[in-house]
C-alpha positions in Angstrom: 152.2 108.6 109.4 153.1 104.9 109.7 155.1 102.7 107.3 153.3 99.4 106.5 152.4 97.1 103.7 149.1 97.6 101.8 147.6 94.4 103.3 148.5 95.6 106.8 147.0 99.0 106.0 143.7 97.3 104.9 143.4 95.5 108.2 144.3 98.6 110.2 141.7 100.6 108.2 139.0 98.1 108.9 140.1 98.0 112.6 139.7 101.8 112.7 136.2 101.5 111.4 135.2 99.0 114.1 135.2 95.8 112.0 135.6 92.7 114.1 134.8 89.9 111.5 135.6 89.3 107.9 134.2 86.5 105.7 136.5 85.3 103.0 137.5 82.7 100.4 141.3 82.7 99.6 143.0 82.9 96.2 146.3 84.1 94.9 145.5 87.8 94.5 144.4 88.2 98.1 146.9 86.0 99.9 148.7 89.0 101.3 145.5 90.0 103.0 145.1 86.5 104.4 148.7 86.7 105.6 147.9 89.9 107.4 145.4 88.1 109.5 148.1 85.8 110.8 149.4 86.4 114.4 146.6 88.9 115.2 143.6 88.1 117.3 141.3 91.1 117.5 139.7 90.5 114.0 138.3 87.2 113.1 138.6 85.7 109.6 136.1 83.0 108.6 136.7 81.1 105.4 133.7 79.7 103.6 133.1 77.3 100.7 131.6 79.6 98.0 132.1 83.3 97.3 128.4 84.0 97.4 128.5 82.9 101.0 131.1 85.5 101.9 128.7 88.3 101.1 125.6 86.5 102.4 127.2 86.0 105.8 128.3 89.6 105.8 124.7 90.6 105.0 123.3 88.4 107.8 125.9 89.9 110.2 124.9 93.4 109.1 121.1 92.8 109.3 121.1 91.8 112.9 123.7 94.2 114.2 123.2 97.3 112.0 127.0 97.4 111.6 128.7 96.9 108.2 129.5 93.3 107.3 132.7 92.6 105.3 133.3 90.0 102.6 136.6 89.3 100.8 137.0 87.5 97.4 139.4 87.1 94.5 138.7 89.1 91.3 136.8 87.7 88.3 134.8 84.6 89.2 135.0 85.5 92.9 133.4 88.9 92.3 130.9 87.4 89.9 129.9 84.7 92.4 129.6 87.3 95.2 127.4 89.6 93.1 124.2 87.7 93.6 124.5 88.1 97.4 125.5 91.7 96.9 122.3 92.1 94.9 120.3 90.8 97.9 122.0 93.2 100.2 121.4 96.0 97.7 117.7 95.3 97.5 117.4 95.1 101.3 119.6 98.2 101.9 122.1 96.3 103.9 125.6 97.7 104.6 128.0 95.1 103.1 131.6 96.0 102.1 133.1 93.7 99.4 136.9 93.7 99.5 137.8 92.4 96.0 141.1 91.4 94.6 142.3 92.5 91.2 144.9 91.3 88.7 148.3 92.9 88.9 148.3 96.7 88.3 150.2 96.4 85.1 147.6 93.9 83.7 144.5 95.9 84.5 142.7 96.7 81.3 145.3 95.0 79.2 143.2 91.9 78.2 146.3 89.7 78.3 144.4 86.8 79.9 145.8 87.3 83.4 144.4 84.8 86.0 140.8 85.8 86.9 141.0 88.8 84.7 137.8 90.7 83.8 138.1 94.0 81.9 136.2 96.7 83.7 135.4 94.5 86.7 133.6 97.4 88.5 131.1 97.6 85.7 129.8 94.2 86.9 129.5 95.3 90.5 128.3 98.9 90.0 124.6 98.1 89.5 124.4 96.3 92.9 126.5 98.7 95.0 126.0 102.3 96.2 129.7 103.2 95.7 132.8 101.4 94.4 136.4 102.3 93.9 139.8 100.8 92.9 142.8 101.5 95.2 145.9 102.5 93.1 148.5 103.0 95.8 149.2 102.1 99.5 148.7 105.7 101.0 145.2 105.9 99.6 144.0 102.7 101.3 142.7 104.2 104.6 140.9 107.0 102.9 139.2 104.7 100.4 138.0 102.3 103.0 136.9 105.2 105.2 134.8 106.5 102.3 133.3 103.1 101.6 132.2 103.0 105.3 130.9 106.6 105.2 128.8 105.8 102.2 127.2 102.9 103.9 126.6 104.9 107.1 125.0 107.9 105.3 121.6 108.0 103.8 120.4 104.7 102.5 122.9 102.0 103.6 123.6 99.9 100.5 126.7 97.8 99.7 130.0 99.2 98.7 133.0 97.6 97.0 136.7 98.3 97.1 139.2 96.5 94.9 143.0 96.3 95.1 145.7 94.7 93.1 148.1 92.1 94.7 151.2 94.2 94.0 149.6 97.1 96.0 148.8 94.7 98.9 152.5 93.6 98.9 154.0 97.1 98.6 155.0 99.3 101.6 154.5 103.0 102.1 153.6 105.7 104.6 149.9 105.8 105.5 147.7 108.0 107.7 144.4 106.9 109.1 141.3 109.2 109.3 138.8 109.0 112.2 136.1 106.3 111.9 133.2 107.1 109.6 130.1 108.3 111.4 126.5 108.2 110.3 125.0 111.3 108.8 121.4 112.2 108.5 119.6 114.6 106.1 118.3 117.5 108.2 114.5 117.5 108.8 112.5 119.9 106.8 110.1 121.3 109.5 107.8 122.9 107.0 107.1 119.5 105.5 106.8 118.0 109.0 104.1 120.5 109.9 102.2 119.7 106.8 102.4 116.0 107.5 101.3 116.4 111.1 98.3 118.5 110.1 97.3 115.9 107.6 97.6 113.1 110.1 95.8 115.0 112.9 93.0 115.9 110.5 92.6 112.4 109.1 89.4 110.4 109.6 91.3 107.1 109.5 95.1 107.4 109.2 97.2 104.3 108.6 101.0 103.8 108.7 103.0 101.6 106.4 106.5 100.8 107.7 109.2 99.2 105.6 112.8 98.1 106.0 114.0 101.7 106.4 112.3 101.8 109.8 114.4 98.9 111.0 117.6 100.2 109.4 117.1 103.5 111.3 116.4 101.8 114.6 113.1 103.7 114.6 110.8 101.2 116.3 110.4 103.2 119.5 109.4 106.3 117.6 107.1 104.3 115.3 105.2 102.9 118.3 105.0 106.2 120.0 103.6 108.0 116.9 101.1 105.2 116.2 99.8 105.4 119.7 99.6 109.2 119.7 97.5 109.1 116.5 95.6 105.9 117.2 96.8 104.8 113.8 97.2 101.1 112.9 100.5 100.0 111.4 101.1 97.6 108.5 104.6 96.6 107.5 106.2 95.2 104.4 107.8 91.8 104.7 111.2 93.6 104.9 109.8 95.8 107.7 108.4 93.0 109.7 109.3 93.4 113.4 109.6 97.2 113.2 106.3 97.3 115.0 105.5 94.5 117.5 102.9 92.3 115.9 101.2 91.5 119.2 100.4 95.3 119.6 96.7 96.2 119.4 97.4 98.5 116.5 99.5 96.0 114.5 98.1 94.9 111.1 101.0 92.6 110.4 102.5 92.2 106.9 100.8 93.3 103.7 102.1 91.2 100.9 100.8 90.8 97.3 97.4 92.2 98.2 96.9 90.0 101.3 97.1 90.5 105.1 95.0 92.2 107.7 96.0 95.5 106.1 93.9 94.5 103.0 90.8 95.1 105.1 92.1 98.2 106.8 93.7 100.0 103.8 90.5 100.7 101.8 89.1 102.6 104.8 92.2 104.9 105.2 92.1 108.5 104.0 95.7 109.4 104.9 98.7 107.0 104.5 102.1 107.6 106.1 104.7 105.4 104.4 108.0 105.1 106.3 111.1 103.6 104.8 109.4 101.9 101.9 109.0 102.6 98.2 105.6 100.9 98.2 106.7 98.3 95.7 104.5 96.3 93.3 104.0 93.9 96.1 101.6 96.5 97.5 98.8 95.5 95.1 95.1 94.9 95.3 93.5 96.2 98.5 96.9 97.0 99.9 97.7 99.6 97.2 97.5 103.3 97.8 94.8 104.7 95.5 93.0 108.0 94.8 91.7 109.8 96.7 94.0 108.6 99.5 96.7 111.1 100.5 100.2 109.9 100.9 102.9 111.3 103.3 106.2 109.6 102.2 109.1 109.5 104.6 112.4 108.0 103.3 116.1 108.6 103.5 116.4 108.1 99.7 114.7 111.0 97.9 114.6 108.9 94.6 112.0 106.5 96.0 109.6 109.1 97.3 106.5 109.2 95.2 108.0 106.6 92.8 105.0 104.2 92.9 102.3 106.7 94.1 102.3 110.5 94.1 103.3 111.9 97.5 101.5 114.9 98.8 104.1 115.5 101.5 107.8 114.5 101.0 110.0 114.0 104.1 113.6 113.2 103.1 115.4 112.0 106.2 116.0 108.7 108.0 113.0 107.1 109.6 114.0 107.7 113.2 114.6 111.4 112.8 111.5 111.9 110.7 109.2 110.0 113.0 110.6 111.8 116.1 109.9 115.1 114.4 106.4 114.1 113.5 105.8 112.9 117.0 106.9 116.2 118.5 104.7 118.2 116.1 101.6 116.0 116.7 102.1 116.4 120.5 102.2 120.2 120.3 98.4 120.0 120.1 95.8 118.0 122.0 96.1 114.3 121.1 93.2 113.4 118.8 90.7 110.7 119.8 91.4 107.3 118.3 89.8 106.9 114.9 90.0 103.1 114.8 87.9 101.1 117.3 89.6 98.1 118.9 86.6 96.0 117.9 87.0 96.7 114.2 90.7 96.0 114.3 90.0 92.7 116.1 87.4 91.9 113.5 89.9 92.4 110.7 92.4 90.2 112.6 89.7 87.5 112.7 89.1 87.8 109.0 92.8 87.4 108.5 92.8 84.2 110.5 89.9 82.9 108.5 91.7 83.7 105.3 94.8 81.8 106.6 92.6 78.8 107.5 91.0 78.8 104.0 94.3 79.1 102.1 97.2 77.8 104.3 95.9 75.8 107.3 98.8 73.4 107.5 101.4 76.2 107.2 99.6 78.4 109.7 99.5 75.4 112.2 103.2 74.7 111.8 104.1 78.3 112.4 101.9 78.5 115.5 103.7 75.5 116.8 107.1 76.8 116.0 106.2 80.2 117.6 105.6 78.5 120.9 109.2 77.2 121.1 111.0 80.3 119.6 111.9 83.0 122.1 111.0 86.6 121.3 114.6 87.5 120.4 115.1 84.5 118.0 116.2 85.4 114.5 114.2 83.9 111.7 115.6 84.0 108.2 112.6 83.5 105.9 113.7 81.8 102.7 112.3 81.7 99.2 110.0 78.8 99.9 106.3 78.2 100.7 106.8 78.2 104.5 108.9 81.3 104.2 106.2 83.2 102.3 103.5 82.2 104.7 105.7 83.2 107.7 104.9 86.8 106.6 101.4 86.3 107.9 101.5 83.3 110.3 104.5 84.1 112.4 104.5 87.0 114.8 107.7 89.1 115.0 107.9 91.3 118.1 111.3 92.9 117.8 113.2 94.6 115.1 116.1 92.8 113.4 114.6 89.3 114.2 113.1 88.6 110.8 115.1 88.6 107.6 114.0 88.3 104.0 115.7 88.8 100.6 113.4 91.8 99.8 112.3 92.2 96.2 115.4 90.4 95.0 113.8 87.1 96.1 117.1 85.2 96.0 116.7 81.5 96.1 119.3 79.9 98.4 120.1 82.9 100.5 118.6 81.9 103.9 121.1 79.3 105.2 124.3 81.4 104.5 122.6 84.6 105.7 121.6 82.8 108.9 125.2 81.7 109.4 126.3 85.4 109.4 123.5 86.3 111.8 124.6 83.6 114.2 128.2 84.7 114.1 127.1 88.1 115.1 124.7 86.8 117.8 126.1 83.5 119.1 123.9 83.6 122.2 120.6 83.9 120.4 118.6 81.3 118.5 118.9 81.7 114.7 116.7 79.6 112.4 116.9 79.4 108.6 113.7 78.4 106.8 114.4 76.9 103.4 113.0 74.6 100.8 114.9 71.7 99.2 115.7 73.7 96.1 117.1 76.6 97.9 119.1 74.5 100.5 121.1 72.9 97.7 122.5 76.2 96.7 124.7 76.4 99.8 124.7 72.9 101.2 128.5 72.8 101.4 128.4 75.5 104.0 127.4 72.8 106.5 131.2 72.3 106.6 131.6 76.0 107.5 129.0 75.7 110.2 130.7 72.6 111.7 134.2 74.0 111.3 133.4 77.2 113.3 130.7 75.6 115.5 128.0 78.0 114.2 124.9 76.7 115.8 122.3 77.6 113.2 119.2 75.4 112.9 118.1 74.9 109.3 114.6 73.7 108.7 114.4 72.2 105.2 110.9 71.7 103.8 111.1 69.0 101.2 108.5 68.7 98.5 110.9 67.4 95.8 110.2 70.3 93.5 110.8 74.0 92.8 107.4 74.4 94.5 106.2 77.8 93.4 107.2 77.1 89.8 105.7 73.6 89.9 102.4 75.0 91.3 102.5 77.6 88.5 102.7 74.8 85.9 99.8 72.9 87.6 97.5 76.0 87.5 98.5 78.6 85.0 100.0 76.2 82.5 97.2 73.5 82.7 99.3 70.8 84.4 102.2 70.8 81.9 104.9 70.0 84.4 108.5 70.0 83.1 111.8 70.8 84.7 110.4 71.6 88.2 110.7 68.2 89.8 113.8 67.5 92.0 115.8 64.5 93.1 117.1 65.0 96.6 119.4 63.1 99.0 118.4 62.6 102.6 119.3 66.0 104.0 119.4 64.6 107.5 121.9 62.0 106.5 124.0 64.5 104.6 124.1 66.8 107.6 125.4 63.9 109.7 128.1 63.2 107.1 129.3 66.8 107.5 129.4 66.4 111.3 126.2 68.4 112.0 123.0 67.0 113.6 120.5 65.7 111.1 116.9 65.0 112.0 114.0 63.9 109.8 110.6 64.6 111.3 106.9 64.8 110.3 105.3 68.3 110.5 103.3 67.3 113.6 106.5 66.9 115.6 108.4 69.9 114.2 108.0 72.1 117.3 109.4 69.4 119.6 112.3 68.7 117.3 113.0 72.4 116.9 113.0 72.9 120.6 115.5 70.1 121.1 117.8 71.3 118.2 117.9 74.8 119.7 118.7 73.5 123.1 121.6 71.5 121.8 123.4 74.6 120.4 124.8 72.5 117.5 124.5 73.1 113.8 121.4 71.2 112.9 119.4 70.3 109.8 115.7 69.4 110.3 114.2 67.7 107.3 110.4 68.0 107.0 108.5 66.3 104.1 105.6 68.4 102.8 103.4 68.4 99.7 103.8 71.2 97.1 101.4 74.0 98.1 100.2 77.3 96.7 102.2 80.4 97.7 100.4 83.6 98.6 101.5 85.5 95.6 99.7 82.9 93.4 96.4 83.6 95.1 94.4 86.3 93.4 94.2 89.4 95.6 90.8 91.0 96.3 90.4 94.3 94.4 88.6 97.5 95.0 
C-alpha cells in the first residue's frame, strides 16, 4: 500500500493501465488532477477549447490504436458538452474513458446550487456509456478505474465514465493498485461453429457482411482467410470499411442505404455471414437480408444478434475468435470450389462505377484524385457531409483503422476533433478530416489546439454555404421551400491563417495537388473547396427486390 492524494492515485491508476495521453479542459473541480500532471513527463495532458473535443479526441485516439482514449472534464456543463462525443463513441463501440469532476461530496444530491451542480449527473451519462461509477473515497480509486478499463476491454468496447468529487481528489489515504485490466473474450461455442461451417460450405452463393466489430477485434487477417477459403465476397458497413482490403478481388466495398456493389451481389446470396454488425436500418433495399436467405450472426454483443433479422446460427464471441474458429472448421474438409466467378464480380464492380457516374460524377472524380496522393496507411475521417457520404463508395480503404465514421449517430461536427486525436496517436502518418462548412464550424476553435500542439491534421472543408443534405431535402421532398438551411461563412482559409495554421483555398480540380503539398508540409492545414449543394446517397431511392 502507498500513501498518496486522490489526484495522484488517479494518475497512477491510469499509468498502471497503460494510458499515455489525456485530453482535458480545466475547471475548479478538477484542478487537483491538473496539478498532478505537473512535474511528470510520462503522461501527456493536452488541453482543448471545448469539452466535446476532449471526448472526440479520445475517440480518435482509440479508433486508430485500439487502446482506450481518456477525456477529462468538469461536472455539469462539462459532462453535458462531452456527452454528444460520448454518444458517437458509444455508437461506434469505441473505448473512451470520461473522467468527470463532481461537486463537493457534501453537496452531491443536495440541490443547493453548487457550482456546476446537476442532481443525478450519472443519469445523463448512463445512456451513452457501457458502465459508470462515482468514486467515494481515495482507496477505491485504483479499483474503480481498473474496472472501467476492464469493462472497455471485455465484450463490446463502449465508453465508460468515472466521476470524483474535488475533496476526494485533494484527500490522502493508503491505496493499492491491481494489475492492468486485460481483454476477455466469450468462449467459442463449437456446436454453433460447426453448424455455421456446414451452412457456409453447403451454400450455393455465400456472402459475408463485416461491420465495425471486425475492426475492433483486429480480425482482418482471419476475415480475408475465411473469405478466400470459401470463395465468398465481402461487403462491409461504413463502420467496417477497411476490415477487408477494397482492392481484393472478393471485395464488394461498402453497402449503404441500399447502394453499393453489394446491392447487385446480395440478392443472389443464399447464406449470409454477418460479422460484428447489427445489420442496421442502413442495410435496406437490395442490401437487406430477406427470406429465404439464411443468416449466421457473429457478434461479441449477444443483444444485437438477430435484432434486425432472425439468425439461424448465433455465434457470441469477438470477431477474431469466431472467424478463426470458422476457418478451422471449414478447413477440416476439402475446400469447396469458388461459387462466385471473377467475371460476375467484376461486372458488378462495373455496374457500381456506372452508378457512381450517374449520381455522383464530381464526387467520384475528386475521390479518385485524392486517392492518388493519399498513402495506403493514411487515416481518413469521413464527416457528415456530401463528400464524406460518397467516400463510402468512391474511396478505397485497404487497411483497418484507416477510415473513421460516426456510425449511426451521424454526429455533425465530429470529424475535425476526432482527426486531431487520431493524429496525436499516429503523428508519423497522414490524417485527413473531411468536413462540410456546417460541420467545421462546430469545432473551428480547435485550430488553436492544432497549432498549440503542432498537430499536423489536414482538414478539407467543402463549402456549399448550406446544411447541404437538409437543403437538398427541402428542394426535393418539400418542393423547394427553403428555410433555415442557408449559411453565412467566413473565408475558412483566412481564418486558419489567423489561428497560425496554413489556409488554402482551391478549386476542386486542383484539390489533389494542394492536398499533396499540405501533407508534405506536416503543418496543421485547412483546405477550403467551394462546391455546389449535391444530393447525398441516402436521398437516392434504393432499388428494391
